[in-house]
Structure formats: C-alpha cells, structure tokens
N, C-alpha and C positions, 0 to 999 in steps of 0.2 A: 355825074361822076367826072372828076378831072384827074387825069393820071398821065405820067410820062411827059410832063411839061417842065419848064424851068421852075416856075412857081405854080402851085395848083390854083389858088384864087387869092387876089389881093383886093381889099376894099379900103377906100380912102374918102373921108368926108372933110371938107374945109369949113363947114358951119354946122350949127346945131339945129338947122331948120328941117332936115330930113333924116329919117332912119334908114339904115341899110340892113335888110334881113337876108341872112344866108341860111337856107333851110334844106334839109335832106340832101346834103352834099357829101360825097366821099372823095377825099383828096388823098391819092395813094401813089407811091412810087414816083414822086416828082423829084427833080434833081436838087432843088433848093428847099423852099418852104412848102408845106402843105397848104396853110392859110395864113394870110397876113392882114392886120387891121391897124388903122391909124385914123384918129378923129372921133368925134362924138357920135352917139346914136347907132352903134354897131350891135347887131343881135345875131346870135348863132343858135340854131335850133336843130336837134335831131341829126347831127352830122358826125363824121369820122375823118380823122387825119392820121394816116399810118404809113410806115415804111418809106418816109421821105428822107432825102439826103441831108437835110439840116433839121430845124425844129418843125414839129407838127403844126403848132399854132404860135404865131409871133404877134405881139402887140407893141407898137411904137408909141412912146409918150410924146406929148407936145409941150412946148415951152409956155410961159405965162402969157405970151402975146397971142396965143391961139386957143381955140376951144379944147378942153381936156379930152384926151382919148378915153372913151367909155365903151366897154364891151360887156354885154349881158349874155349869159349862156342859159338857154331854155331847153326843156325836154331832156334828151340824153345826148351828150356830146363826149366823144372819146378821142384822145390823142395817144397813140401807142406805137411801139416798135420803130420809133424814129431814130436816126443816126446821131442826133445831138440831144435836144431837150423835147419833152412833150409839149410844154408851154413855156414861152420866153417873153418877158417884158423888158424892153430895152429902150434906149433913147432913139429919137427919130433921126434918120440920116440927114446930115448937114445941119443939125440943130446945135452942135457944139456941146462941150462938157458943162452944162448948167442943169438946174433942176428941170426934169421932164415929168409932166404930170399925167398919171393914168389911173383909171378906176376899173375894177372888175366886179361884176355882180353875178352870182350864181343862183339863179332862180329854179334850176332843174338839177340834173346830175351831171357833174363834170369829172371825167376820169382821165388820169394821166399815168400810164403804167408801162413797164417793160421798155422804157426808152434807154438809149445807151448812156446818157449822161444824167440829167436831172428830170424829175417829174415836172417841177416848175423852177425856173431860174429867173430871178429878178436882178437886173444889173445895176451897177453903180450909177448914180445920178438920176435914178428913177425915184420919184417922190409920190407915194400913195398915202401920205400922212400929213397931219398938221396944216391942212389947208381947209378953209371952210367950204370950199366947193369940191373937195375930193373926199369921197366916202371910203376909200381904201379898197381892200379885197374883202368883199362881203358875201357870206353864204346866207341866203334867205332861210326863213323858218322851214320852208318846204324843200330846200335844196341840200346838196351835199357835194363836197369836193374831195375826191379820193386820189391820192398820189401814192402808189405802192410799187415796190419791186423794180425800181429804176436803178441803173448801173452805178451811179455815184451817190446821189442823195435824192430823196423824194421832194424836199423843198430846200432851196438854197436862196438866201436873200442877201444881196450886196447893197440894196437900196434902203429906203425908209418906207415901211409898210405898216398900216394899221389893219390887222386881220380881225374881222368881225364875224361872230357866229350868232345869228339871230334865233336859232333853235337850240337843240342840244345834240352834241356829237356831229356837227356839220362838217368837220375836217377829219379825214382818215389819212395817216401817214406813219412811217417808222423813223426814217433817218432824215434829220433836218440840221441846218447850220446857218448862222449869220457869218459873213466874211467881211473883212475890212471894216468899213464904217456902217455896215448893215445894221438896221434896227427893226425888230419885230419878227416873231414867229407865232403861228397859231398853236393852240392846244389841240392835240390830235388824239383820236381813238386809234388803237393799234390796227394795222392792216391784217386782214385774214390771211391764212396760208395760201400760197399761190403755186400752182404747177405751171411751169413755162410751157 
C-alpha cells in the first residue's frame, strides 16, 4: 500500500527489453497521482488507485523516437474517487506538442468510477490510432472497461484513438464526448444504476 506521498507509484521504462509488473498495490490519498506509467512493457494487476489529489492512473505517451508507451491491465484494477480523472492519457513531460504514442490493453476488468472529472481523459496530441505499431485502446475478449458515474463525463477524447472491442459489450459507459480535434469513441453498454 502506498498512501500519503506526493505520487503513489511511478514506473518508467526506456526500452522494450523488460516488463514492469505492478501487482496488488493500493495507491490511496496521495497528493498528486496514484499511479503513473511511461514506456513499454507496463503491466498492472489486481490494484486500486483512489482518493488521490489528481488522477488515479496516468499514462504518458512517447514520441516516435522512443518505444511506445504500452500498459496492460490484468485481473481487477479500479480507479475511483480521485479529484481529477480516474484514468488519464497525456503527452510525456518535456516531449513537446507532437504526436505522442500510447497503447492500452485491457485483459482483465478495468473500472473507473465516481471520479470528480472524467472516467478516462485522453489529451490533445495523444495518438492511439493510424500507426502500424499502435493497437489503440483494446479490450480483450475476456476483458471489460467500465467507466461510470463520473463527475463530467465517463470518456472524453481530445486525441486520436482506435477503440477495439475483441468480445461483445467490452465497454460500459454513459456520457462520452470528443473535443477539439478528437477522433474516436467506443460503442458502450449502458452503466448500471449506482448508489454513491
């Protein structure tokens, strides 16, 4: 358990030679992020990020000169009750306003609910589409992504994203939007009723 730190846990990989596994972690009540990831080979399993001062889980893209940020979620992973977003995909710090490439793979259950702003927020200049080495935001046949009952929207996309559902009904959400030059939204099943 990591709590009451500036950031709960940060993982960075500069090459695709090694995987980083974050397993059975609770990141709670941290001043900034609950969990942050950048680089290839990131895996998160059976973990929770909640009640953090900024986003619960943040992934930073990489430019074309670096290995693409790839994060896979396994088992049951939840991001809830955070003061900004449940999940945020943004550009890497110091990388400039160019295409930043990131890929998300949901092999288990990924939940993002009851966050103050968005369940998932994908920022401008993030590219998860139209590249032969980027598979986009994919929910595997055995997986599901559930973004429900968030303050502003469940899914907000300002970037370019290819949402892929390998099974049936892999995405659950209610309120979605593309903003600015944003491209791509998933087809969602409706969220179940929720009591706060």
